N, C-alpha and C positions, 0 to 999 in steps of 0.2 A: 796125610789126611786134606788136609785143603785143597791141593794139587788133584787127587781123586776126585774129590768133589765137584772143582772145576770141569773135571772131563764128564763124568756123570751129566752135567748140566747141559754140556754143549750135546748132549746126544736128545734133549727136550724130552727127560720121563715124566709120565703124568702117571700119579697113581690115584685111582678112584676106589676110595673105601667103600664098600657094599656096591660096589661094580657090577655083579653078576644080577642085582635087584631090575625091575625095570626103569626106573630112573636113571639110577649110575648105567646101566648098557644104554640108556639113551645118549646120556652124556659122552659116554665112550663114542658111538656112532658118530655125534657131532664134530669130535676130534677127531676121529678119522678122516671125514668130508672136508674138514676147513684148516687143519695143523698138518705138520710132518713129524707127529710126536710118537714118540713109542708111547703106549699106553698098557699100564697094569690093573687089571679089577681083580678085585678080592669079593671072598666070600668063604661060607662056611661049608657050604655043598658043593665038594669037586664035581663030582659030576655034572652037574648044572653047570658051575663056572666053566668048566672044561667046554661046552658045547656049543655057551655065549661066547666065548674068546674065539672059538673059531667061524663062530657065526659072522663075527664082525671082522673077521680077515687078518692078515697076516703081521700086524702092527699092532694086535692088542694079544696079550698075554693073560692068563689066570695066575691068582697066588692065593692057597689056602691059607686065611686067616680069620683068627679071630680079634675081636679089641679088647680081650682079657690076655693077651698072646701081649705083651705091652715091649718083649726085647724083640721078638720080632715084628712088630709093628713100627718099633725104631730103624730098625734095621732097614726096613722097606721105605721109609719117609726118608731117610738118610741119600739113599740113591735116586731121588726123586727131585723136579723141578717144581711142580708144584704138586700138593696134593689136595684131592677135592674129596670131601666128604656127605658121602650118599646113604650113610648109613641109620637109619630113621629106624622107630620113632625117636624125634629126637627129644621127646617130654623126659625118655629115659636117660638121655647119654649126658656124661659130664663133656668137661672139655679138654680132656688128655690128649686127644689128636692135635689141637691147636696150638697147644702148650709142647708137644714133643716138635712139631714143627718148628716154633719159636726159638727151641734150644738147637735144633739141627739148622736154622737157619733156610728152612724151606718155604716157599710162600705156600697161600692155604684158601680155599675157597670152600664151603658147604651149600646144604640146599636146604638148611634147617629151616623151619616154619612153627617154632614154638618160643613164646617170650621165654621162657625158664632160662633156654637154652640158650637165647641169643644175650641174654643179661652176663650169664657165665662166661661167655665168650669176649664180650664187649670189656671184663674186668681185665682183659690181657692185653688194653688198648698200649701202654706205655710201654711193657714189656717187648710186644712187636714193635713198634716205633723205635724202641733203643737195638732190636736185632737188625735194622732194615727190613723187616719181613712185610709184606703186604699181605693181609687178611683183611674177605670180605665174606660176610656172614648174609643169608639170605638171597641167594642167587637165582632161585629157579622161576616158576613163572608167576605164583602169588604166596610168600612174596618174592620179588625178584623184577621181571618185568615190570609188573605191575609200577612198583617201586620209581623205576626209572619212565613210565608213564606221568609219575605223577610229578617229577622235578621238569619232565619236557613241557608239562603245564604251568607249572609256579612260574617259568623263567618267562614266561608268556605273558605273564601277567604284570604290572607295578606293584600291585599289593596283593596278598592273599589273605581271605579270610578263612576259607572252609573246604576242606578237600572230602569227598565221597567216593570211596572204591567199593564196588560189587564185582564178585564174580562168582559164575555160574558151570559147575564141571556136567557133562554129560554120563550118566553110570559111573564105570570105575574109572573113566579120564584114561583107561589103556596104564593105570596104576595097578602095582599089585596091591598085594594085601595089609602091607605096612598103611599105605594112605589110608585102607581103611580103620586101621587101628589108630590114626591121628586124628579121623574125623570124631570118633567117640572120644579120646583121651581128651577132645577140646572141649567137652559137656561138663568135665571135672567137678571145675571151682568156678565161681564168680570172676571178675575179670572189670579192673578200671581203664578208660576211654575218657580221651580229653574232647570235653564238651562245652562250649562259651567259656573256655580259658581255665576251667576248671577239670581237675579228675576226678569221675564221676564212678561207681561200680554197677556193672550190669548181671544180667545173667545170660549164660551163652543161649544161643536159639531161641533168642526171644524179639520182639518187635518187627513182625514180618513188614515185609515192604514189597511193593510190585515194583520192578524197574524195567525199562525199555531195555534190553539187547537187542543186536543187528541180528541179522537171518543168520542162522535158521531159529534164531533161540526165541524172540520177541518179549512180551511180557512175561517176568520169571520172578516169584518169590524168592525174595531174599533175606537173610536173617543176622541179627548181630552175631560174629563168631571172631573168638579170641587168637589175634595175630599179633606177630610182632610188630609190624605196620601201625598199629595202635599207640606205641608209643614211639617209635625211632623218626617218624615221619613228624610228632611234635617237637623232635629233637632239633631235626634236620633245618624246619622252615616254621617261621613265625605266622603260625595259625591259630584259630582260637575254636575249631572244632574239626576232629579226622574222626570218618565213619569208616569204617570195615565190615561188608557184610556178604553173606556165603548163601548159595543155593544150590541146587541139584536137580538135573531132569533126568526120568521122570518126575512131577511134581509130588508124587505119593512118595517118595526117598524124603522130601523136607517135611511132609508131614510125620513120617515115622520118627525121624530124627527130634522134629518138637517134642514128640509124646514122651521120648525117651527122656531128653533133656526138662521135661515140665512134671511129669507124674512119675519116673523112677524113684526109689530112695535112692539118698546121696549115697551111701554106702556100697549099693550096689554099683552105680556108676563109676566109684572109685575102687572097685574091686579087678583088679587085674584078669583074673578067670571070667567075670562078666564081660568086659570090653575084647577078651579073647575070642568069647561065644558071639557076641555082636557084630565082629569082624569079621569071622568067619561065614557067618550066614548073610550078612551084606555081600562078601565079595561074590558067593555063589549067585546072590539074585542078581548083581549088578552083573557078573557073565553071561546071564539070559538076555537081561533086558539091554546089554550093550548090543545086540545083534538089531534092535527097533533104535534106540536112541542114539547110538555112536559113540565115541569115547571121548568128544572134543570142549572145549573149553571158551570161554568169553571174557572178556577185563571190559568194565565202563572206568573208566577215573572221571570225575567231574572236579573242575578245580574252577572254586568261586571267590573273584576279590573284584578289582579296579582296572580298567584300561582306560588311558585318556580320560580320568577325570568320572569315569562313568563304571557302575556295576557289570560286571563282566562274568560268564559262565564259559569255560573252555573245556570241552569233552571229548575224551579221545576212546577210542575201542578198538578192541583186537579179537580176531576170532581165529582158531587155529582146530583142524578136524582130530587132533592127538593132543591131551593133555601134557604126556610125558615127554613127547619127543617136544614140544613150545617149553617144557619146563629145559628140556637140555639145551635149549636157543639160548636160554638166558644163562646158565652156568657156561656151556661151554665157547659162548661168545665173550666173556671174561678172560676166561683162560687162554683164549688164542690173543687178548689185547697183550695181557700178560707176556706172553712169550715174542709177542713182536715189539717187547718192548715201549709199547704205546702206553701203557699204564703201569706205573709203580707209587704207591702212596703207603709207605709204611704205618704200621698199626692195623689197628681192628677195625672195619667199618661195615656199619651195612648198605647196601648195596648203593642206595640212593645219594649217600655221602661219599663215595667213592669213584662213579661211574658217570663221567661228563657225558652231557646231552649228545654230543656231535659223533662221538665213538659208539653209543648207543644206538643213534639211529644208523649208522654206516654198518656195524654188524647184524643189524633186523633186516636192512636191506640185499644184506650179502645174504642171508637165508630165507627172503623171501615173504618176511614178515610184513603186513600193510597192517599200519596204524591210521584208522581213519580218525578226521578233527572235524569238530563242529564246534562254533560261536553261539551263543545265545544270550 
């Protein structure tokens, strides 16, 4: 069994759970472009999956797989070097894929974006460390690249007091309906944030703030939104405040989302059928407005602290014309580093705790990603 596994590892096989979706297929495309790995993408829709695999080229195969098929899932994991979990929404997911990877000795990445799933995954830290498995969660664009931008800023300061992360997405972001579900699922419950050195409860999509993003975005309204960064970043860096805010363009989507969060009864927002209705309506709307707004993303990371004994603000920004592709850069680059033997950190980690800044910067340059920097 061990010899067989070593032979499989030599072929650098990567399994992408949910790889026939827009985020997963974008990750597969990044791996095809930047590694020599054979990639298997999974999904429940056979016809769609085969078409996606054929479009990606002869290094990509499709495997029909439902996460409920646990033995089939285990078999697919066993023959892989890295498993990348892209099957959201992660609000609904348990950590069985990660658990199976640990049991089978396979490295693991995911594009998870919700604190409930991140918390479940981090409970396996000791087990992954004992098994020698590198498992990194939240590896997409936000969370993901955004977290590494924060680390980049923190390392430029002598002392850090405050971190302010703002995100804006144009229309659908080039992602599928799952992302729409995720947006409305994020409105279901109040959440706690780290402000002035203590945990405080906030309502989702509250406290609109206007933030200056690079062109073509300009000044955009952003709102408090529940993301894993709200608790992983305070755990990583000794800061007093961490702010995570999100907004959309066109701006009327912000007002619609705010209206739902502010006025709809809690039992409506927590109903899965209502979430599905909102996701489908939003998906149809954004498919139309994407023609005018584009499907890009912008990140703004402002780190406030001290440098040379004085108060300093380090601000980094990133803009990409396709949100799904940008997310794939975050995940694909980490998979590339693991394959090359440049990144190995047994345990389960949020990306900012696992990825050194020099490696982050190298992989972003290799993908043509420009991060603008400003001091004030």
